[in-house]
C-alpha positions as CSV (number, residue, x, y, z in Angstrom):
1,X,119.9,52.5,227.6
2,X,116.8,51.3,225.7
3,X,117.0,47.6,227.2
4,X,118.2,49.1,230.4
5,X,114.4,51.0,230.1
6,X,112.8,47.7,228.9
7,X,114.0,45.3,231.6
8,X,112.7,48.2,234.9
9,X,109.6,48.5,232.9
10,X,109.5,44.2,233.2
11,X,110.5,44.8,236.8
12,X,108.3,47.5,237.8
13,X,105.3,45.2,236.7
14,X,106.3,41.7,237.8
15,X,106.9,43.5,241.5
16,X,102.8,45.1,241.3
17,X,101.5,41.5,239.9
18,X,103.6,40.3,243.0
19,X,102.1,42.6,245.1
20,X,98.7,41.8,243.4
21,X,98.6,38.5,244.7
22,X,100.3,38.6,247.5
23,X,98.3,37.1,250.4
24,X,100.3,38.2,253.7
25,X,99.0,41.6,253.8
26,X,95.5,40.9,254.3
27,X,95.9,37.8,256.7
28,X,95.3,37.6,260.7
29,X,96.8,33.6,261.7
30,X,96.3,34.8,265.2
31,X,92.3,35.9,264.7
32,X,91.7,33.1,262.1
33,X,93.2,30.4,264.9
34,X,90.4,31.8,267.4
35,X,87.9,31.9,265.0
36,X,87.9,28.4,263.9
37,X,88.4,26.8,267.8
38,X,85.1,28.9,268.5
39,X,83.3,27.5,265.5
40,X,84.7,24.1,266.1
41,X,82.7,23.7,269.1
42,X,79.1,22.0,269.2
43,X,77.2,23.5,272.0
44,X,74.5,26.1,272.8
45,X,72.8,27.9,269.8
46,X,75.2,25.6,267.3
47,X,72.8,22.0,268.5
48,X,69.7,23.9,267.2
49,X,71.0,25.4,264.3
50,X,72.2,22.1,263.3
51,X,68.4,20.3,264.0
52,X,67.1,22.9,262.0
53,X,69.2,23.2,259.2
54,X,68.8,19.3,259.1
55,X,65.1,19.5,259.0
56,X,65.2,22.3,255.9
57,X,67.5,20.0,254.2
58,X,65.6,17.1,254.4
59,X,62.2,19.0,253.5
60,X,63.8,20.7,250.4
61,X,65.3,16.9,249.3
62,X,61.9,15.5,249.9
63,X,60.2,18.0,247.7
64,X,63.2,18.5,245.0
65,X,63.6,21.8,245.9
66,X,67.1,22.9,245.3
67,X,66.3,27.1,246.5
68,X,65.4,25.0,250.4
69,X,68.9,22.6,250.1
70,X,70.8,26.0,249.7
71,X,68.9,28.1,252.9
72,X,69.8,24.9,254.7
73,X,73.7,24.6,253.4
74,X,73.7,28.6,254.0
75,X,72.7,27.7,258.2
76,X,74.6,24.6,258.2
77,X,77.4,24.6,261.2
78,X,79.1,21.8,260.2
79,X,82.4,23.3,258.3
80,X,83.2,24.5,261.6
81,X,84.8,20.9,263.1
82,X,86.0,20.1,259.2
83,X,88.2,23.3,259.1
84,X,89.2,22.8,262.6
85,X,90.4,19.5,261.5
86,X,92.2,20.3,258.9
87,X,93.7,23.8,261.1
88,X,94.9,21.0,264.1
89,X,97.0,19.1,261.8
90,X,98.8,21.9,260.1
91,X,99.4,23.6,264.0
92,X,100.0,20.0,265.3
93,X,97.8,20.7,267.5
94,X,96.3,16.5,268.7
95,X,93.9,18.6,271.6
96,X,92.4,21.0,269.4
97,X,92.2,17.8,266.4
98,X,90.5,15.5,269.1
99,X,88.2,18.2,269.6
100,X,87.1,18.3,266.1
101,X,86.7,15.3,265.2
102,X,84.6,14.9,267.7
103,X,82.1,17.5,267.5
104,X,81.8,16.6,263.7
105,X,80.9,12.9,264.9
106,X,78.6,14.7,267.1
107,X,76.9,16.3,264.7
108,X,77.3,13.5,261.7
109,X,75.4,11.4,264.3
110,X,72.5,13.7,265.1
111,X,72.1,15.1,261.2
112,X,71.6,11.2,260.4
113,X,69.1,10.5,263.5
114,X,66.9,13.8,262.0
115,X,67.3,13.1,259.0
116,X,66.2,9.5,259.1
117,X,63.4,10.4,262.0
118,X,61.7,12.7,259.1
119,X,62.0,10.5,256.1
120,X,60.1,7.5,258.4
121,X,57.3,10.0,259.7
122,X,57.4,12.3,256.0
123,X,54.0,11.4,254.0
124,X,55.7,12.4,250.8
125,X,56.8,9.9,248.8
126,X,58.7,10.8,245.6
127,X,59.4,7.8,242.8
128,X,61.8,10.0,241.5
129,X,63.8,12.0,243.7
130,X,66.3,13.4,241.6
131,X,67.8,15.6,244.4
132,X,68.3,12.6,246.6
133,X,70.1,10.3,243.7
134,X,72.5,13.3,242.8
135,X,74.2,13.0,246.1
136,X,74.4,8.8,246.1
137,X,77.0,8.8,242.6
138,X,80.5,11.1,243.4
139,X,82.4,12.0,241.3
140,X,86.0,13.3,240.9
141,X,84.4,16.7,240.3
142,X,82.7,16.7,244.0
143,X,86.6,16.2,245.1
144,X,87.6,19.5,243.0
145,X,84.8,21.1,244.4
146,X,85.7,20.0,248.2
147,X,89.8,20.8,247.4
148,X,88.9,24.2,245.7
149,X,85.8,25.2,248.4
150,X,88.0,24.6,251.1
151,X,91.3,26.7,249.8
152,X,88.3,29.5,249.6
153,X,87.1,28.8,252.7
154,X,90.4,29.0,254.7
155,X,91.4,32.0,253.4
156,X,88.1,33.7,253.8
157,X,88.8,32.3,257.2
158,X,92.1,34.1,257.6
159,X,92.1,37.1,255.6
160,X,91.6,40.4,257.7
161,X,88.2,41.5,255.7
162,X,85.4,39.3,256.4
163,X,83.4,39.2,253.2
164,X,80.7,36.8,252.2
165,X,83.1,33.7,250.5
166,X,82.0,31.4,253.7
167,X,78.7,31.6,252.3
168,X,79.4,30.3,248.6
169,X,82.0,27.6,250.0
170,X,78.7,26.1,252.3
171,X,76.7,26.2,249.0
172,X,80.0,24.6,246.6
173,X,80.8,21.9,248.9
174,X,77.6,20.9,250.0
175,X,77.8,19.0,253.4
176,X,74.2,18.9,255.0
177,X,72.3,17.3,251.7
178,X,74.4,13.6,251.4
179,X,74.1,13.8,255.3
180,X,70.0,13.7,254.5
181,X,70.6,11.6,251.9
182,X,71.6,9.0,254.0
183,X,69.1,9.6,256.4
184,X,66.7,8.7,254.0
185,X,68.3,5.6,252.7
186,X,68.3,4.2,255.9
187,X,64.7,4.9,256.8
188,X,63.7,3.2,252.9
189,X,66.2,0.6,253.4
190,X,68.2,1.4,250.4
191,X,72.0,0.5,251.4
192,X,72.6,2.4,247.8
193,X,71.8,5.9,248.9
194,X,72.7,5.3,252.2
195,X,76.1,4.3,251.4
196,X,76.7,6.9,247.9
197,X,75.6,9.5,250.3
198,X,78.0,9.0,253.0
199,X,81.0,8.4,250.8
200,X,79.9,12.1,249.1
201,X,80.0,13.6,252.8
202,X,82.8,11.4,253.6
203,X,85.2,12.7,250.6
204,X,84.3,16.4,251.1
205,X,85.1,16.4,254.7
206,X,88.0,15.2,254.4
207,X,89.0,17.3,250.8
208,X,87.8,20.5,252.7
209,X,90.3,19.9,256.1
210,X,92.9,19.1,253.5
211,X,92.6,22.3,251.9
212,X,92.6,23.8,255.3
213,X,95.4,22.1,256.4
214,X,97.6,23.3,252.8
215,X,96.0,26.6,253.6
216,X,97.6,27.3,257.2
217,X,100.8,25.4,255.7
218,X,101.2,28.4,253.3
219,X,99.7,31.4,255.3
220,X,102.6,30.0,258.0
221,X,100.6,29.7,260.7
222,X,102.5,29.0,264.1
223,X,102.6,25.2,265.0
224,X,101.9,24.7,268.7
225,X,104.0,21.6,269.2
226,X,106.8,20.3,266.8
227,X,106.9,17.1,265.4
228,X,109.9,14.8,264.5
229,X,110.7,14.5,261.1
230,X,110.3,10.7,260.6
231,X,107.1,10.7,261.7
232,X,106.2,13.6,259.7
233,X,107.4,11.7,256.8
234,X,105.5,8.9,257.7
235,X,102.0,10.5,258.4
236,X,102.4,12.3,255.4
237,X,103.1,9.1,252.7
238,X,99.9,7.2,255.1
239,X,97.1,10.6,254.2
240,X,98.5,10.7,250.6
241,X,97.6,6.7,250.4
242,X,94.7,7.1,252.0
243,X,93.2,10.2,249.6
244,X,94.4,8.1,246.5
245,X,92.5,5.1,247.5
246,X,89.4,7.2,248.5
247,X,89.6,9.3,245.2
248,X,89.6,6.4,242.6
249,X,86.1,5.0,243.1
250,X,85.1,9.0,242.2
251,X,87.0,8.8,239.5
252,X,85.4,5.5,238.1
253,X,82.0,7.1,238.6
254,X,83.3,10.0,237.0
255,X,83.9,8.5,233.8
256,X,81.1,6.9,233.9
257,X,79.0,9.8,234.1
258,X,80.7,11.4,230.5
259,X,79.9,8.1,229.2
260,X,76.7,8.4,230.0
261,X,76.1,11.9,229.1
262,X,77.7,11.0,226.0
263,X,75.6,8.1,225.3
264,X,72.6,10.1,226.1
265,X,73.7,12.9,223.5
266,X,74.2,10.6,220.5
267,X,70.8,8.9,221.6
268,X,69.3,12.7,220.6
269,X,70.9,12.7,217.4
270,X,70.4,9.5,216.6
271,X,66.3,9.8,217.0
272,X,66.3,12.8,215.5
273,X,67.3,11.8,212.6
274,X,65.7,8.2,212.5
275,X,62.5,9.7,213.7
276,X,60.5,9.2,210.2
277,X,61.6,5.9,208.4
278,X,58.6,5.7,205.4
279,X,55.5,5.1,206.8
280,X,56.5,4.4,210.4
281,X,57.4,6.5,212.8
282,X,59.2,7.2,216.0
283,X,57.2,8.4,218.7
284,X,58.7,7.6,221.9
285,X,62.6,6.1,223.6
286,X,63.7,4.9,226.9
287,X,67.0,4.6,227.9
288,X,68.5,2.5,230.1
289,X,71.5,3.3,232.2
290,X,71.6,0.0,234.5
291,X,72.8,-2.1,231.8
292,X,76.4,-2.1,230.6
293,X,77.3,-0.8,227.8
294,X,73.4,1.3,228.0
295,X,70.6,0.1,226.1
296,X,68.1,2.8,224.1
297,X,64.6,1.4,223.5
298,X,62.5,3.0,220.4
299,X,58.8,3.0,219.9
300,X,58.0,3.2,216.7
301,X,54.5,3.2,215.4
302,X,54.7,0.1,213.0
303,X,53.4,-0.1,209.8
304,X,54.9,-3.6,208.3
305,X,58.6,-2.3,209.4
306,X,60.6,-4.6,207.5
307,X,64.5,-5.5,207.6
308,X,65.4,-3.2,205.3
309,X,63.5,-0.6,207.6
310,X,65.6,-2.1,211.1
311,X,69.5,-1.5,209.0
312,X,68.5,1.8,208.3
313,X,68.1,2.3,211.9
314,X,71.4,0.2,212.3
315,X,72.9,2.6,210.4
316,X,72.2,5.8,211.1
317,X,72.5,4.5,214.9
318,X,76.2,3.1,214.0
319,X,76.9,7.0,212.7
320,X,76.2,8.4,215.9
321,X,78.8,5.3,217.8
322,X,75.8,3.5,219.1
323,X,75.9,-0.6,217.7
324,X,73.0,-3.0,216.8
325,X,73.1,-4.5,220.1
326,X,72.9,-1.5,222.1
327,X,69.1,-1.0,220.3
328,X,65.8,-2.2,221.3
329,X,62.7,-1.9,218.9
330,X,59.2,-2.1,219.8
331,X,56.6,-2.0,217.5
332,X,53.8,-3.9,219.8
333,X,51.6,-0.6,219.9
334,X,48.2,-2.9,219.8
335,X,49.3,-4.0,223.3
336,X,49.8,-0.2,224.9
337,X,46.7,2.3,224.4
338,X,49.2,4.6,226.6
339,X,51.6,4.4,224.2
340,X,49.1,5.1,220.9
341,X,47.1,7.7,222.4
342,X,50.5,9.2,223.1
343,X,51.2,8.6,219.8
344,X,48.0,10.1,218.5
345,X,48.1,13.3,220.6
346,X,51.0,14.1,219.4
347,X,50.2,13.7,215.6
348,X,47.4,16.3,216.5
349,X,50.2,18.3,218.4
350,X,52.1,18.8,215.4
351,X,49.3,19.0,212.9
352,X,47.3,21.5,215.4
353,X,51.2,23.4,215.5
354,X,51.5,23.6,211.2
355,X,48.3,24.8,210.8
356,X,48.6,27.6,213.4
357,X,51.7,28.9,211.6
358,X,50.4,28.6,208.3
359,X,47.3,30.7,209.2
360,X,49.6,33.1,211.4
361,X,51.3,33.7,207.6
362,X,48.4,33.7,205.7
363,X,47.4,36.5,208.5
364,X,50.7,38.6,207.2
365,X,50.3,38.4,203.8
366,X,46.7,39.6,204.3
367,X,48.0,42.5,206.1
368,X,50.8,43.5,203.2
369,X,47.8,43.1,200.3
370,X,45.6,45.2,201.8
371,X,48.2,48.1,202.9
372,X,49.3,48.0,199.8
373,X,46.2,48.5,198.5
374,X,44.8,51.1,200.7
375,X,48.0,53.1,199.9
376,X,47.7,52.4,196.0
377,X,46.7,55.8,193.7
378,X,44.4,55.9,191.4
379,X,46.8,58.1,188.7
380,X,44.1,57.4,185.8
381,X,41.5,59.2,186.8
382,X,43.8,61.7,189.0
383,X,44.7,62.8,185.7
384,X,41.6,63.0,184.4
385,X,40.3,65.8,186.8
386,X,44.0,67.1,186.5
387,X,43.4,67.7,182.5
388,X,39.5,69.3,183.4
389,X,40.4,71.6,185.5
390,X,44.2,72.6,183.5
391,X,42.7,71.8,179.8
392,X,46.0,73.5,178.4
393,X,48.1,70.7,180.2
394,X,49.9,68.2,177.4
395,X,51.4,65.8,179.4
396,X,50.4,64.6,183.5
397,X,52.9,62.3,184.6
398,X,51.8,61.4,188.7
399,X,54.2,59.5,191.0
400,X,53.7,58.0,193.9
401,X,56.5,56.7,197.4
402,X,57.4,56.7,200.7
403,X,59.8,60.1,201.1
404,X,62.5,59.7,204.0
405,X,64.2,61.9,206.4
406,X,67.6,61.6,208.1
407,X,67.3,64.2,210.0
408,X,63.7,63.5,211.5
409,X,63.7,60.5,211.3
410,X,60.3,59.3,210.0
411,X,59.0,58.4,206.4
412,X,55.7,59.7,204.7
413,X,54.0,59.7,201.7
414,X,55.3,61.9,198.8
415,X,52.9,62.2,195.5
416,X,54.9,64.2,192.3
417,X,53.4,65.5,189.4
418,X,55.1,66.0,186.3
419,X,53.4,69.1,184.3
420,X,53.7,70.1,180.8
421,X,54.0,72.7,180.4
422,X,54.6,74.2,183.0
423,X,52.2,75.3,185.5
424,X,52.3,79.1,187.2
425,X,53.5,79.1,190.9
426,X,49.7,80.2,191.6
427,X,48.4,77.0,189.6
428,X,51.1,75.1,191.0
429,X,50.0,75.6,194.5
430,X,46.4,75.5,194.0
431,X,47.0,72.3,192.0
432,X,49.2,71.0,195.2
433,X,46.2,71.8,198.0
434,X,44.1,70.0,195.7
435,X,45.6,66.7,195.3
436,X,46.7,67.0,199.2
437,X,43.0,67.0,199.8
438,X,42.1,64.4,197.1
439,X,44.2,61.8,198.0
440,X,44.8,62.7,202.2
441,X,48.6,62.3,201.3
442,X,50.3,66.1,203.1
443,X,52.8,66.2,200.9
444,X,52.7,66.8,197.3
445,X,55.5,68.2,194.7
446,X,55.0,69.8,191.4
447,X,57.8,69.8,188.6
């Protein structure tokens, strides 16, 4: 009986879980097909929206402004024809496939032309355009972003209650910036920028379309025409082989990015451990990834850097996995006034910071000493004054401290007076009033 109850509970829990993750009750495929077909067309408002998005994205890349780039991605209509390609492949609608491909190609050409013209006319020339550089080295991570972004996109389009998922997909897959970077590469005659960005856009487009295709198949969209099974298998093999060839460069690029990141982390730890070597000081360093393997160049304030100091540097670097051949030591300070100024400024800044910290600590200690001095009770003087008022007293003990009340959640000063012999109640009250006025402490207790 107990086993039956456990089995019933498991089945009930499994049923609830399947119901929670079920998609088919929330999907309207016919409305989704109509929406995708309307979204992939490139005429009327979409033409102007694309032009506006291109200018916004180009300006954002030109000034290295991430919020501006995000704004461009949000209003870009490029997702439409890409999802249309995935839908047309999933339902075997070859007319829609041709239309989506033509619309996407037109959008791409217009985008590249507009961004190229912008960067030719733009007077702003950046020495280190980081946001542009980020679009020139695609990795396997970009493939994953495009794939899962495409899956989220097709689910959003297919469900009955529309939300804000498409905005997030547009930002994550970042279709606009690569096209603008292509334009920048053409305008600056930089083939590396142009080809790298083109590869990134191609990867994003293909895997968004592939995700849309997979979503269409899984959600059971009705096909327009049937394809011969033999031909279908051949086409799937060709597509799979093409995708494999396509992602291989991104895998190598991702491996290279990971290696560079690890080297930078090791270099920072190495410099931190070897910052001071006797009378020598590493005041700057530079990492060069153009070489293979990567190289770190050290700038040292040289005070007769001898062979043993160099060996110490090499040993500390080896602890972080950096080989001797990857280290370049530069001790020529006399030939570079800029580096000398930088060293002097850094040393002065460190000294000023140390002085500031010490001044702050001294001020804190002085405040504590003053507090203690102000709160100190002149016990001998008060004892003499009490004896003068009450000659019959043989013993007068005074104690001061802090009283804490948990009910009132507060603390206050208190004086305890012990006399021998004990005073009468009237004299105790009189002594308490006098002592409170004498010391400024409200709470006085006599024992």
